[in-house]
N, C-alpha and C positions, 0 to 999 in steps of 0.2 A: 366305393365299389372294389371288388377283388382286383380288377385291372389296375386301379389307382394304387393300391397297396403294394402290388407285386412288381410294377414297372420301375426299372432303374435305368437312368441314362448311362451308357457305357461307350467310351470312345471306340469308334470302328477302326481307326488308324488309316494309314495311307493305302491299304490294300485294295480298297474299292475304287479309288480314283483311276480314271482311264479305262474302266472295264465296262463301258456303256454297252458294248455289243454282247457281253456274256452275262450281264446281270439278269437274274431270273424274274419272271412274273410270278410272285408268290400268291397262291390261291388257297384260302382256308375254307374247307368244306365241313359240314357237320349239321346235325339236327339242332333245332333251337334248344338252348339250355346246356350246350356242351362246352361253352366257354370260348367261342370263336373270337368274340370282341376282345376278351382278356388276352388271348395269345397274340392277336394282331397288334394290340397296343405294346405288348412286351417286345415283340420282334421289331416293331417300328422304332422303339426306343433304343434298342441295342444295335440295330443295323443301319440306322439312319434312313429308314424307309418312310413312305407316306401311305395312308390307308384310303382305299377306295371302297365305299359301301356298295354292295350289290343286293340291296333290299328294296323291293318295289313299294313298300309302305313308308320306309324311312326317307324317301325322296320328298315326301309331302311335309309341309309345316303343320305342327300340331300333333296331339296324341303321342307325346314323347315317352310317356311311361308305358303305354300299352304296346308301342312298337319297339320298346327296349333300346332307345337311342343312347349312345354314350353321352356322358355329361359334358358340359361346357369346359370344365376343368380338365377332363381327359382329352378333349379335343385340343386344348392348349399344350398338353404334353407331347402330342404327336399330331401332325397335320392330317385332318380327315377331309374327304371329299364326298360329294353326292348325297348330302344329308340336308333336309329341310330347305329346299330351294324351289319347290313347286307349290303353288297356291292350293289349299285343300279343296277349293271348289272346282278345280280342274279335274275332269273325270276321264280325259282321253289322252293322258300321258302314256306314250308307247315305249315298248322295248327298243324300237329302232332309235327313238330320241335318246334313250338312256345309253345305248350302244355308242352312238355318235359322240356324245359328250364325254362319256367315261373313257373311250378309246383315245380321244385327244388328250385327256388328262394323263393317262398312262404313258403316252408317248412323250409328254412334257416332263413327267417324272424321270423317265429314262434319260432324257436329254440333259438333265441336271445331275447325272451320275447317282441317282437314288433308286431304291428298290420299291416298286409299287406292290402293295399288299392288298389283294382283293378279298373282301370278307363279306359274307351275307348268306341268306338262306333262300333267295329266290332263284330257283333252278334255271329258268330261261334267261334271266339276266346274266348269270354266270356263263351259260353256254354262249351267249352273244359276244362275250369278251374273249372266250377261249378259241372258238371256231368261227369260220366263215359260214354262218348258218342262216343269215337273214338276207332278205332282198331289199335293196334300197328303193324307196318310193320315188316316183317321178318328181322332178323338180317343179312341182306346182304349188309348193307351200305346204308346210306341215298341217296347218289348220284345215286346209281343203282336203288333204288326204285323210285326216282323222274324221272329218265330217262325212266323207264318202263311206268309210267303214261303219260309222255310227248309223248312217241311213240304211245300209245293208242289214245291220243287226235288227232294225225295226221291222223288217219283213218277216213273213211267216217262215219258220224254220224248215218245214217240209218243201216249200217252194224254193228256198235257197239251195237245199240239198239236191233237189231234182235238177236244178240248173247246173250245179257243180258236176253232177253225173254226166251231163251233156258236154260240158266244155273241158272237164278234166276227170274222166272216170277213174284214173289211177289214184289220184288224191282222194276222191270220194270213197274209194274202197278202204282207205286208211283211216277215215274219220267217222266218228259216230254221228248219225243224222241229227242228234240233239245238241251236238257241240257247235252251237251257232257262231261263236266267236271265231273258231278255226275255219269253219265253212266260209264265213264272210271274208276272212283274211285271204283265203285261196281265191275266191271270186274277185276280190279287190286286185290281187296280183294280175289276174287275167285281164280284167277291165283296163288296168293302167298300162299294161305292156303288150297285150295280145299274145303272150306266151303263157302256157299253163304253169302253175306252181310246181307241179311234179317235174316238168322239163327243166325249170330253174335249178331244182335240187339235183337232178341228174348231172347238170353241168358243173355244179359245185363239187359233187362227189368225184367227178372225173378229173378235176384239177390236180396238179402235182401235190402230193401230200394228203389228198382226200381219201375217203374210204366209204364203205357202205353205211356208216353211221353219220356221216356229215362231211363238210368241206374241210380244207386244210386248216391247221392251227394258225391263228393270227399272229402269235408271238412265238419265237423259236425256242425259248428256254423256260417252259412253265414248270413250276415247282408246286405240286399239289399235296396239301396236308389234309388229312381227314380225321377229325376228332369224333371218336365213337365211345359209347358207354354201354354197360349192361342195361337192358331195357327196363328192368324193375327199378334200378337205381335212378335212371333218367326220369321215369314216371314220377317217382317221389320228389325228385328235384324240381320238376315242372309244376307239381302241385304247390310246393313251397314257394316257387317263384310267383305264382298267382297271389298267394297270401302276402308275399313281400310287396307286390305291386299295390295291393289294397292298402297296406300300411304306409306306402309312399305317397298316397293321395290319388289313387286311381279313380275313385268315385267322383271326386271334385273335377278331375280332368274330363271324365265322360260327361258330366253335367254341363260343364262350360262349353265343350265342343258341340254338344247337342243343342244348347241354347243359341250358339253363334252360327251354326252351319246347318243343323238338321231339323230344327223345330218347324221352320217354315215349310220345308219340303214335305214333312209328315202331314202338316195341316192341308197342303195342296194335293196330297195323295200322289206326290211325284218322287217319293224316296226310292232310291235305287241302291241296293246293297251289293251290286255286282260290279261296280266300277269305282275307280279312284280310291281314296283313302277310306271311303265308307265301307269298303269290303274288308277292311282290316280285321283280323282275328281279335276279338275282344270288344269291338264296338257294337256290332249288330247283335251279339249275344245278349246285350242289356237293353234291347229295343223296348220290350214290354215294361221294364222297370222305369226307363227314362220317360216314356210317354204317359205313364200313369202316376208318377210320383206327385204327391200333393193332391191327387184326385181320387184316391182310394184310401181305405183304412190302413193304419200303420202295419197291421198284421198282414194284409194282402201285399203291401209294398215290400215287407220283409221277405215274404215267400218268393216274390218275383226277383228280389235281389239274390237270394240263395240259389234260385234257378239259374240266374245269369252267371253266377260264380261257378257253379257246377258245369254249366255248358262251356264256359271258357276253359276250364281244366280239361274237359274231354276233348274239345276241338284242338287244343294245343298239343295234346298227346298224339292225336291222330295226325296232325301236321308233321310232328317230329318223325313219325314212322314213314310218312310220305317222303320226307327229305332223305331219309336213309335209303329208301327203296330206289330213289333217283340215283344216288351215288353208286349203288350196287349195279343198277341196270345200265347206267350211262358209262361208268368207268371200269367196273370190275367183271361183270358177267360176260360181256361181249367185247373184249378189247380188239382194237383195230389199229391200222397204221397211224391214225391221227388221234389216238387216245393215249395221253401221257401216263406214266406210272403214278400211282397214288401211295403215299406213305402214311400209314395209320398210326394214330396216337391214342392210347387208351386213357380215358379221362374219368373213369368211374370213381377213383379215389382221389379227391381233390387235395387231401393232405400230402399226396406224393406228386403234386403238380410240377414242382421244380425238377425232380429227377426223371419223371416219366413222361412229361409233356414239353416243358420249356427247353430243357437242355437238348433232348433229341431233336426238337424242331430247329434249334439254332445250328446244330451240327449238320442237319440235312440241307438247310438253306446255304450255309457256308460252303458246303461241298459243291452246290450248284454254282455259287459265285466263283469258286476256284476252278470250275470246269471239269470236275471228275464225279464219278458216281458215289452217292452216299454209302457209308458202311451198312446202314439199315436197309433191309430188303423191302421192296414195295409189296403192298397187299396183293395177293392172288386168290382168285376164287374159281372153282370149276365152272366152265361155261357150257351151255347147252347150244351147240351149233345148229340144231334142227329147230329150235323154238322160233316161232314167227310172232313178233310182237305186234304185227299189223294185220294178222289174219282176220277174216271177216266171217262171223258166225251168226246165224239166225236161229233163235229158239222159238219155234212156233208155239210151243206149249206155254211159255211165259210171255209171249209177244214182246220179245226183247232182241236187240242187236248187240252182240258182244264182240269187241275188238281185242285180238291177241290170244295166242294159244293158252297162256297161263291163266288169263282171265276166264277163258271158256272152261278150262278144267275146274277152276274154282266155282264157276256158276253151276255146272252140272252136279257139283257136290253140295251146293248150298241148300239151306233149309227151305227156302221159297221154291226152288226148282223141284226138290224132292216132294214137297207138299203138292205141287201141281201134278207131278207124276203119279203120286198115290191117288189123287182125285180122279185123274184120267183113267187109271186102271180100275178104280171102283166103278166108274161110269161104264167102262168097257165090259166089266163083269156083269153089270145089270143088263146091258144090251144083249149079251150072249144068252143070258137067262131068258130074256124076252123072245129071242130068236128060237130057242129050243121049244118054247111054248107055242110057236107058230108052226106053220106047215112047211118049214124048211127041211130039206133032206139032211141026214147026218153028215154027208160029205161037204155040203155047203156050210153047215155050222162049223165044221172043222176048219174049213178054208178061212172063214171069217175070224175064228179064234186066232189062227196063225198070223193073219194080217192086221188084226186089231180093227175095231169098229170105228173107223174114222174115214173122212173123205167120202168116196163113192159109197162105201159100205154104210155109212151113216144115212145116206139118202135111201138106200135099200131098206134099212130098218124102219125109217119114217113111213115109207110107202106100205110097209107090211102091217103097221099098227092101225 
């Protein structure tokens, strides 16, 4: 791999010894395919650090190719943590469990005068390590806590949401009614503590160092590096990455995992692609191919394989965009007192990796170690102070609930909304024509034209026909 070829062990020297309190927590952000693992390995080699994976799928055993785990040889070059330690049949491993285990590891790394390097693409895993944003479950045992949340998620989503509106209307206003996981989590918090989820968050925000976006930072000296690339270049790189996965034996890995863990679930109609490693990008996209292989013609099987490959490429590119949006929204667009600066590294041209990525990253981290600001300027983006990411909008026309000002603006400009609007206007026009043919006065027709033939006016129209 590129990381293996580029990493060289370099003596750090005595400068880091005794600096436990000033050592930074290095966090490498970026979309999938930007080279986060490569840079983490290189920094770990040169600075004597240890790597903590923050990837929700890499915690599970299996599917090493599709989840893009570092090789065993690379793990020997630099100590890696939080990879392949959860049984693949476990479907209720939580971010709280990850946070607790990873935080203890980070503190242990610091205690040995080493630099922890967090790398991964799972947004809420990274947030759980940077900020005090999670609520600890009651000490009733992890299994019991997870079972309670799982039981809540089995209930009807509308029932759960109505209950949340009763016990925590503020949190309900921030969540989409269809987001059953988050609704269930908020109800779980209330059931276990008797305190609403929103009240817990208010208390965290009010703590010293907290702000409107979250609680205080958990570690005092975070060094955030963001790898970003031109979107067209990244898209092409991700397509090639899927091709490389296939060449590395992806299909055999999928077949083996399906046979060992998934085949029986499919036969029992109990498959759930929403939890655990089964939700991994790249596995569920090949569902049709895997369950029909050997049971259909070679031509059909080949078509389903091509369909799975194309779906994997598309969903990978969508996920990369989502990861970048999170970085911009969480770190750049709306900075606050508990949001650390982010140092951007352009990775579009991998032939210039040494001078444009590795060396600048080393200089930035070493500046943090020495206790002064890096020469490089952090990334800054104009922020919209008036934008409300949690505003609640109802589109009666499309029968949808939209959360967030930006999402609402995008919705009212979308093709589906404009189609419904055009359809409604056409119906209104036909209704007005019908009214004019009836015995309505010109003034009443004008009034109905101005108000639109909806609601009460629709009933008036019906009664006239």
